C-alpha positions as CSV (number, residue, x, y, z in Angstrom):
1,M,-124.7,47.3,53.5
2,D,-122.5,46.6,51.5
3,K,-120.1,49.9,51.5
4,K,-117.7,49.2,48.6
5,L,-121.0,48.4,46.2
6,L,-122.1,51.4,47.1
7,D,-119.6,53.5,46.3
8,M,-119.4,52.2,43.6
9,I,-122.9,52.8,42.6
10,L,-122.2,56.3,43.4
11,E,-119.0,56.5,41.6
12,L,-121.3,55.4,38.3
13,E,-124.3,57.4,39.3
14,W,-121.6,61.1,39.6
15,E,-120.2,60.0,36.1
16,M,-123.5,60.4,34.4
17,F,-125.0,63.0,36.5
18,S,-122.0,65.4,36.2
19,S,-122.0,65.0,32.7
20,V,-125.9,65.7,32.0
21,R,-126.3,68.8,29.4
22,N,-129.0,70.8,30.1
23,F,-129.7,72.6,26.6
24,G,-126.3,72.4,25.9
25,Q,-125.5,73.7,29.2
26,S,-124.3,71.8,32.9
27,A,-125.9,73.2,35.9
28,S,-124.3,74.2,39.0
29,C,-124.8,71.5,41.0
30,Q,-122.9,69.0,38.4
31,A,-119.8,70.7,40.0
32,D,-121.2,69.3,43.9
33,N,-119.9,65.6,44.5
34,K,-120.0,66.0,48.4
35,T,-124.0,67.0,48.6
36,F,-124.7,64.5,45.3
37,R,-122.8,62.1,47.5
38,V,-124.9,62.9,51.0
39,M,-128.1,62.9,49.1
40,R,-127.5,59.5,46.8
41,F,-126.3,57.7,50.1
42,S,-129.0,58.4,52.2
43,Q,-131.5,56.6,49.6
44,K,-129.0,54.2,49.1
45,C,-127.6,53.2,52.3
46,E,-130.7,51.2,53.6
47,W,-131.5,49.1,50.1
48,P,-130.6,45.3,50.7
49,E,-127.3,44.2,49.2
50,E,-129.7,42.0,46.4
51,L,-131.0,45.4,45.6
52,L,-128.1,47.4,44.9
53,A,-126.5,44.8,43.0
54,S,-129.5,44.8,40.3
55,Y,-128.8,48.3,40.2
56,Y,-125.3,48.4,40.1
57,E,-125.9,45.8,37.1
58,D,-128.4,48.7,35.6
59,L,-125.9,50.4,36.1
60,L,-123.3,49.2,33.8
61,A,-125.4,47.7,31.4
62,A,-126.4,51.2,30.4
63,R,-122.7,52.8,30.3
64,S,-122.3,50.4,27.8
65,E,-124.7,50.6,25.7
66,G,-124.1,54.9,26.1
67,R,-126.7,55.4,27.8
68,N,-126.7,58.4,30.6
69,L,-129.4,56.7,33.4
70,M,-129.4,60.9,34.6
71,S,-130.3,61.9,31.6
72,E,-133.1,59.6,31.2
73,K,-134.4,60.5,34.3
74,Y,-135.3,63.8,33.7
75,A,-136.2,62.9,30.5
76,W,-138.7,61.0,31.9
77,M,-139.7,63.7,34.4
78,M,-140.2,66.5,30.7
79,E,-143.5,64.3,30.6
80,S,-144.9,66.7,33.5
81,N,-143.8,69.8,33.1
82,F,-142.7,70.2,29.7
83,S,-145.0,67.6,27.8
84,E,-144.6,69.4,24.6
85,E,-140.3,68.6,24.6
86,Y,-140.7,65.0,26.2
87,K,-143.1,64.9,22.7
88,S,-140.2,65.2,20.8
89,I,-138.3,62.7,22.7
90,A,-140.2,59.9,23.6
91,H,-140.0,58.0,20.8
92,L,-136.2,57.8,22.4
93,L,-136.8,56.4,25.8
94,P,-137.2,52.5,26.6
95,V,-140.4,50.8,26.6
96,I,-141.7,50.2,30.5
97,N,-143.4,46.9,30.0
98,R,-147.0,47.2,32.3
99,E,-146.8,44.6,35.0
100,T,-143.4,47.1,35.9
101,S,-145.7,50.2,35.1
102,K,-147.8,48.7,38.1
103,R,-144.7,48.4,40.6
104,I,-143.0,51.7,39.8
105,E,-146.9,53.7,40.7
106,E,-147.4,51.5,43.7
107,I,-143.9,52.4,44.4
108,V,-144.4,56.1,44.1
109,A,-147.8,55.9,45.9
110,Q,-146.1,54.2,49.2
111,N,-143.7,57.1,48.9
112,V,-145.8,60.1,48.6
113,E,-147.7,58.5,51.9
114,W,-144.2,58.7,53.4
115,K,-143.6,62.2,53.1
116,L,-146.7,63.1,53.5
117,A,-146.3,61.7,57.0
118,L,-143.1,63.6,57.4
119,C,-144.3,67.1,56.1
120,G,-146.6,66.7,59.5
121,E,-144.0,66.0,61.7
122,Y,-140.8,67.7,60.5
123,P,-142.4,71.2,58.8
124,K,-139.5,73.0,58.5
125,L,-136.6,70.2,57.7
126,T,-139.5,69.0,54.7
127,G,-140.9,72.6,54.0
128,R,-137.5,73.4,52.0
129,G,-138.1,70.9,49.7
130,R,-139.2,70.0,46.4
131,P,-143.2,69.9,46.2
132,I,-144.6,66.7,46.8
133,H,-147.3,66.3,44.3
134,S,-147.2,65.7,40.3
135,S,-150.2,67.8,39.9
136,E,-148.3,70.8,41.7
137,D,-145.8,70.7,38.9
138,S,-144.5,73.4,36.9
139,R,-141.9,75.0,34.7
140,Y,-140.3,76.5,37.2
141,E,-140.3,73.5,40.1
142,T,-140.8,69.4,39.6
143,S,-142.9,67.6,42.6
144,F,-141.0,64.6,44.8
145,E,-143.7,62.4,42.9
146,T,-142.9,63.2,39.4
147,Y,-139.1,62.9,40.1
148,L,-139.0,60.0,41.5
149,R,-141.9,58.5,39.5
150,G,-139.3,59.5,36.9
151,E,-136.1,57.8,38.9
152,L,-137.5,54.3,39.1
153,K,-138.6,54.5,35.3
154,T,-135.0,54.2,34.7
155,Y,-134.6,51.0,36.7
156,S,-134.6,47.6,34.8
157,P,-137.7,45.5,35.7
158,R,-135.5,43.1,38.1
159,T,-134.4,46.0,40.0
160,I,-138.2,47.8,40.4
161,V,-139.4,44.2,41.4
162,L,-136.8,44.0,44.3
163,L,-137.6,47.8,45.0
164,H,-141.1,46.6,45.2
165,E,-140.2,44.2,47.5
166,F,-138.1,46.4,49.7
167,T,-140.9,49.6,49.8
168,M,-143.8,47.0,50.7
169,R,-142.0,45.0,53.7
170,Q,-141.6,48.4,54.4
171,Q,-144.6,49.4,54.7
172,A,-145.7,46.4,56.8
173,E,-143.1,46.7,59.3
174,D,-144.3,50.2,59.8
175,I,-141.2,51.5,58.4
176,N,-141.0,55.4,56.9
177,G,-138.8,54.9,54.2
178,V,-138.4,58.5,53.2
179,E,-137.9,59.3,57.4
180,R,-134.6,57.1,57.2
181,S,-133.8,59.0,54.1
182,L,-134.1,62.1,55.8
183,F,-132.3,60.9,59.1
184,N,-129.1,59.5,56.9
185,Q,-129.1,62.9,55.4
186,M,-129.4,65.0,58.2
187,R,-127.0,61.9,60.4
188,Q,-124.4,63.7,57.7
189,Y,-124.8,67.0,58.4
190,G,-123.8,66.1,62.5
191,Y,-127.3,65.5,63.8
192,A,-128.5,63.1,66.1
193,T,-131.6,63.0,65.8
194,L,-134.3,64.7,62.9
195,K,-135.4,66.8,65.9
196,Q,-132.3,68.1,66.5
197,A,-132.3,69.1,62.8
198,E,-135.8,70.4,63.1
199,D,-135.1,72.4,65.9
200,N,-131.7,73.9,64.4
201,L,-133.5,75.5,61.4
């Protein structure tokens, strides 16, 4: 992992995240840089350098175009649980080609499968998070599936190709990518294993 590159990614992500406005206001989590960095680092520290570099280019390109990828992510998520509001902004979002959409859905499906497996093994750890399926979305809760799909739709086609390759490689090697992210998160909170974190809840 290229620590310097990941740090630059986290700085750009925070810049975008902290400036998102929901109905003209900021959310309390937008003042919590520490938790934000823990969560985002946990997800991306497993990524190969080529994937990190491609995503960093996405962030730089978006900033130069005056786009906020975090705002776009939440806009994409609205398609599932704020459908009427989504219709009024859908025309402002980038068009995603069919091949990229197909790869996104395959990445999402694999991550949902990993998440379900993790729930069976660590029910207390996973029970504190979001519901898993988009079918469980409401105006008050957004699922893991919808959240991930919304984020992936902000990535460039090249980044999606690289992430798809990485995800399928993890699957082929019997690595649960969601478990790896959760382990990286718990390790930053001082736990040596997921079982230790589960037993301390």
